[in-house]
C-alpha positions as CSV (number, residue, x, y, z in Angstrom):
1,X,154.5,-19.0,135.8
2,X,154.8,-21.6,133.1
3,X,155.7,-25.0,134.6
4,X,156.0,-28.3,132.7
5,X,155.5,-31.4,134.9
6,X,157.1,-34.7,133.9
7,X,156.1,-38.1,135.2
8,X,157.3,-41.4,133.7
9,X,155.1,-43.8,135.7
10,X,152.7,-46.1,133.9
11,X,150.3,-46.7,136.8
12,X,148.2,-44.4,139.0
13,X,150.1,-44.7,142.2
14,X,151.1,-42.3,145.0
15,X,153.5,-40.2,143.0
16,X,151.1,-39.8,140.0
17,X,148.3,-38.8,142.3
18,X,150.5,-36.1,143.9
19,X,151.5,-34.8,140.5
20,X,147.8,-34.7,139.5
21,X,146.7,-32.9,142.6
22,X,149.6,-30.4,142.3
23,X,148.9,-29.6,138.6
24,X,145.2,-29.1,139.4
25,X,146.0,-26.8,142.2
26,X,148.5,-24.7,140.2
27,X,146.1,-24.3,137.4
28,X,143.4,-23.1,139.8
29,X,145.9,-20.6,141.1
30,X,146.3,-19.2,137.6
31,X,149.6,-20.8,136.5
32,X,150.3,-22.3,133.1
33,X,150.9,-26.0,133.6
34,X,151.1,-29.1,131.4
35,X,151.8,-32.7,132.5
36,X,154.0,-34.9,130.2
37,X,153.7,-38.6,130.6
38,X,154.1,-41.9,128.6
39,X,151.2,-42.6,126.2
40,X,150.0,-45.5,128.4
41,X,149.9,-43.4,131.6
42,X,146.5,-43.1,133.3
43,X,147.3,-39.5,133.9
44,X,146.1,-38.9,130.3
45,X,142.7,-40.0,131.3
46,X,142.3,-37.4,134.0
47,X,140.8,-33.9,133.5
48,X,144.3,-32.3,133.0
49,X,146.3,-30.7,130.2
50,X,148.6,-33.5,129.3
51,X,151.0,-34.3,126.4
52,X,153.1,-37.3,125.4
53,X,156.5,-37.5,127.0
54,X,158.0,-37.6,123.5
55,X,156.9,-34.0,122.9
56,X,158.6,-32.5,125.9
57,X,161.7,-31.4,124.1
58,X,159.7,-29.4,121.5
59,X,157.6,-27.6,124.2
60,X,160.3,-26.9,126.8
61,X,161.5,-23.6,125.2
62,X,160.2,-20.7,127.2
63,X,159.2,-22.7,130.3
64,X,160.0,-21.1,133.6
65,X,160.5,-24.5,135.3
66,X,160.5,-28.2,134.7
67,X,159.2,-30.2,137.6
68,X,160.4,-33.9,137.5
69,X,158.2,-36.2,139.6
70,X,160.5,-39.3,139.5
71,X,164.1,-40.3,138.7
72,X,163.6,-41.1,135.1
73,X,161.7,-37.8,134.6
74,X,164.8,-36.1,136.2
75,X,166.9,-37.5,133.4
76,X,164.5,-36.3,130.7
77,X,164.8,-32.8,132.0
78,X,168.5,-32.4,132.1
79,X,169.2,-31.0,128.7
80,X,166.2,-28.8,128.1
81,X,167.6,-25.4,129.1
82,X,165.1,-24.5,131.9
83,X,165.4,-24.5,135.7
84,X,164.7,-28.0,137.1
85,X,162.9,-29.0,140.3
86,X,163.0,-32.7,141.3
87,X,160.6,-34.4,143.6
88,X,162.0,-37.2,145.7
89,X,159.5,-39.6,147.3
90,X,161.4,-42.9,147.6
91,X,162.8,-44.2,150.9
92,X,166.0,-45.7,149.5
93,X,169.3,-44.0,148.7
94,X,171.4,-44.3,145.6
95,X,175.1,-45.0,145.7
96,X,176.9,-41.8,144.7
97,X,179.0,-42.0,141.6
98,X,180.3,-39.6,139.0
99,X,177.1,-39.9,136.9
100,X,174.7,-39.4,139.8
101,X,176.8,-36.4,141.1
102,X,176.7,-34.8,137.7
103,X,172.9,-35.5,137.3
104,X,172.1,-34.1,140.8
105,X,174.3,-31.1,140.3
106,X,172.1,-29.9,137.4
107,X,169.0,-29.6,139.7
108,X,168.0,-26.2,141.0
109,X,165.8,-27.5,143.9
110,X,165.0,-30.9,145.4
111,X,161.6,-31.4,147.0
112,X,161.8,-34.3,149.5
113,X,158.5,-35.8,150.7
114,X,159.8,-36.0,154.3
115,X,162.7,-35.1,156.5
116,X,163.7,-38.8,156.4
117,X,164.0,-38.6,152.6
118,X,165.8,-35.2,152.9
119,X,168.5,-36.9,155.1
120,X,168.9,-39.7,152.5
121,X,169.6,-37.0,149.8
122,X,172.2,-35.4,152.1
123,X,173.8,-38.8,152.6
124,X,174.1,-38.9,148.8
125,X,176.2,-35.8,148.8
126,X,173.5,-33.1,148.1
127,X,173.9,-29.9,150.1
128,X,171.1,-29.6,152.7
129,X,170.3,-26.0,151.6
130,X,169.3,-27.3,148.1
131,X,166.6,-29.6,149.6
132,X,163.2,-28.6,151.0
133,X,160.7,-30.9,152.7
134,X,157.3,-30.7,150.9
135,X,155.0,-33.4,152.2
136,X,152.1,-35.0,150.3
137,X,148.8,-33.2,150.0
138,X,146.0,-35.4,151.3
139,X,142.4,-35.2,150.3
140,X,140.1,-34.8,153.3
141,X,137.7,-37.8,153.1
142,X,134.3,-37.9,154.8
143,X,134.7,-39.0,158.4
144,X,134.4,-42.8,158.9
145,X,131.3,-44.3,160.5
146,X,133.8,-46.4,162.6
147,X,132.1,-49.8,162.4
148,X,133.1,-51.6,165.6
149,X,136.1,-53.9,165.1
150,X,136.3,-53.0,161.4
151,X,140.1,-53.4,160.6
152,X,141.5,-52.8,157.2
153,X,144.9,-52.9,155.6
154,X,146.2,-52.5,152.0
155,X,146.0,-55.4,149.5
156,X,149.4,-55.2,147.7
157,X,151.4,-57.6,145.6
158,X,154.6,-55.8,146.6
159,X,156.5,-58.1,149.0
160,X,157.8,-55.0,150.8
161,X,154.3,-53.9,151.8
162,X,153.8,-56.5,154.5
163,X,151.0,-58.7,153.1
164,X,152.3,-61.8,154.7
165,X,152.9,-60.0,158.0
166,X,149.3,-58.7,158.0
167,X,147.9,-62.3,157.4
168,X,150.0,-63.5,160.3
169,X,148.7,-60.6,162.4
170,X,145.1,-61.5,161.6
171,X,145.8,-65.1,162.6
172,X,147.2,-63.9,166.0
173,X,144.2,-61.6,166.5
174,X,141.7,-64.3,165.7
175,X,139.6,-61.7,164.0
176,X,139.0,-60.6,160.4
177,X,141.3,-58.0,158.7
178,X,140.0,-56.7,155.4
179,X,142.6,-56.4,152.6
180,X,141.5,-53.3,150.7
181,X,141.8,-52.7,147.0
182,X,139.7,-49.5,147.3
183,X,141.0,-47.6,150.3
184,X,138.8,-44.6,149.9
185,X,135.7,-46.7,149.9
186,X,136.8,-49.0,152.8
187,X,137.9,-46.1,155.0
188,X,134.3,-45.0,155.1
189,X,133.5,-47.7,157.7
190,X,136.9,-48.5,159.2
191,X,137.7,-48.2,162.8
192,X,141.5,-49.0,162.4
193,X,144.0,-49.0,159.6
194,X,147.1,-51.2,159.6
195,X,150.1,-50.3,157.5
196,X,153.1,-52.7,157.4
197,X,156.0,-51.9,155.2
198,X,159.8,-52.5,155.0
199,X,160.4,-48.9,153.7
200,X,158.4,-45.7,153.2
201,X,159.1,-42.2,152.2
202,X,156.2,-40.8,154.1
203,X,153.1,-42.9,153.9
204,X,150.3,-41.5,151.8
205,X,147.9,-44.4,152.7
206,X,148.4,-43.7,156.4
207,X,147.7,-40.0,155.9
208,X,144.5,-40.8,153.9
209,X,143.3,-43.0,156.7
210,X,143.9,-40.3,159.2
211,X,142.0,-37.8,157.0
212,X,138.9,-40.0,157.5
213,X,139.5,-40.0,161.2
214,X,140.8,-43.6,161.3
215,X,143.7,-44.3,163.7
216,X,146.7,-46.0,162.2
217,X,149.0,-48.8,163.5
218,X,152.1,-48.6,161.3
219,X,155.6,-49.9,161.0
220,X,158.2,-47.7,162.7
221,X,160.3,-47.2,159.5
222,X,161.4,-44.5,157.1
223,X,159.1,-41.4,157.0
224,X,156.1,-43.0,158.8
225,X,157.0,-41.4,162.1
226,X,156.4,-38.1,160.4
227,X,153.0,-39.2,159.0
228,X,151.7,-40.9,162.2
229,X,152.2,-39.1,165.5
230,X,152.9,-42.1,167.8
231,X,150.5,-42.3,170.7
232,X,148.5,-39.3,169.3
233,X,147.1,-40.3,165.9
234,X,148.0,-44.0,166.1
235,X,150.8,-46.3,167.2
236,X,154.1,-47.1,165.6
237,X,155.4,-50.6,166.2
238,X,158.2,-53.0,165.3
239,X,157.9,-55.0,162.1
240,X,156.4,-58.1,163.6
241,X,153.0,-59.7,163.8
242,X,153.1,-59.9,167.6
243,X,153.8,-56.1,167.8
244,X,150.9,-55.3,165.4
245,X,148.5,-57.7,167.2
246,X,149.4,-56.3,170.6
247,X,148.8,-52.7,169.4
248,X,145.5,-53.6,167.8
249,X,144.2,-55.4,170.9
250,X,145.2,-52.4,173.1
251,X,143.4,-49.9,170.9
252,X,140.2,-51.9,170.4
253,X,140.0,-52.4,174.2
254,X,139.9,-48.6,174.7
255,X,137.2,-47.1,172.4
256,X,137.6,-43.6,174.0
257,X,141.3,-43.6,173.1
258,X,140.6,-44.8,169.7
259,X,138.1,-42.0,169.1
260,X,140.6,-39.4,170.4
261,X,143.2,-40.7,168.1
262,X,140.9,-40.6,165.1
263,X,139.9,-37.0,165.7
264,X,143.5,-36.0,166.3
265,X,144.6,-37.6,163.1
266,X,142.0,-35.8,161.1
267,X,142.9,-32.4,162.6
268,X,146.6,-33.1,162.0
269,X,146.0,-33.8,158.3
270,X,144.0,-30.6,157.9
271,X,146.8,-28.6,159.5
272,X,149.9,-30.1,158.0
273,X,149.1,-32.3,155.0
274,X,146.3,-30.5,153.1
275,X,146.3,-30.0,149.3
276,X,146.3,-26.2,149.8
277,X,149.5,-26.6,151.9
278,X,151.1,-28.7,149.2
279,X,150.4,-26.0,146.6
280,X,151.6,-23.1,148.8
281,X,154.8,-24.9,149.8
282,X,155.6,-25.9,146.2
283,X,155.1,-22.4,145.0
284,X,157.4,-21.1,147.7
285,X,160.1,-23.5,146.5
286,X,159.6,-22.6,142.8
287,X,160.3,-19.0,143.8
288,X,163.5,-20.0,145.5
289,X,164.6,-22.1,142.5
290,X,163.9,-19.2,140.1
291,X,165.8,-16.8,142.3
């Protein structure tokens, strides 16, 4: 199968990482893939067959599928004469209008990152049978050493990602919370991961933490209830510092429960959010789009 992937992001964020993992997996499975991205995209620095976004039109002839990994990529793919599959990761809807209905009507298959995102697409007027849920593929990290009391959260400049709320939580707890800029490295010693956000399609950072056997305390919003099994792999809480602090205190006071949650999270990632599962589910949806 010849699949051209299109991503218009200029940073290596969750969507770009998923595109990279998918292309690598499809290549390993014997498919002909190339990833088209802006010249400044860090995807060009990876060990992948990439090409400038500007060359997409010249190369689209003869492709079996175009896979758009974001909304702008969707627009680039509209007039190129191949079947189009669109990934939808974001946790906010768009107001339906004539232009969006026309744009969405030219897509053969939508791949929503969660059931929550699928329902948003349905609210935008897309028929449910055109939308499949294909969750993120999560690398399985080495299991954390679980340093006692080692709490980490994401360092983010995005005001929707709860930085102020996490600082308030740390003050209520009266203990240090590490703001991570290298999550993979910091999860190697973490005992608990906190994830506060106003909106979330699924929660790739929460899944990554669970892959390392680290329980998660997360906001009860968007697709996070699909990423974190409440009471099993972590706790889902209201979006307040008091709720986060209460959950953290309860888990740290019960090391046995914390250990059980960590193991359950790791097993759940292996079963439901592996990279192999991402590849297999995506190929299933490609076949449906081509049919």
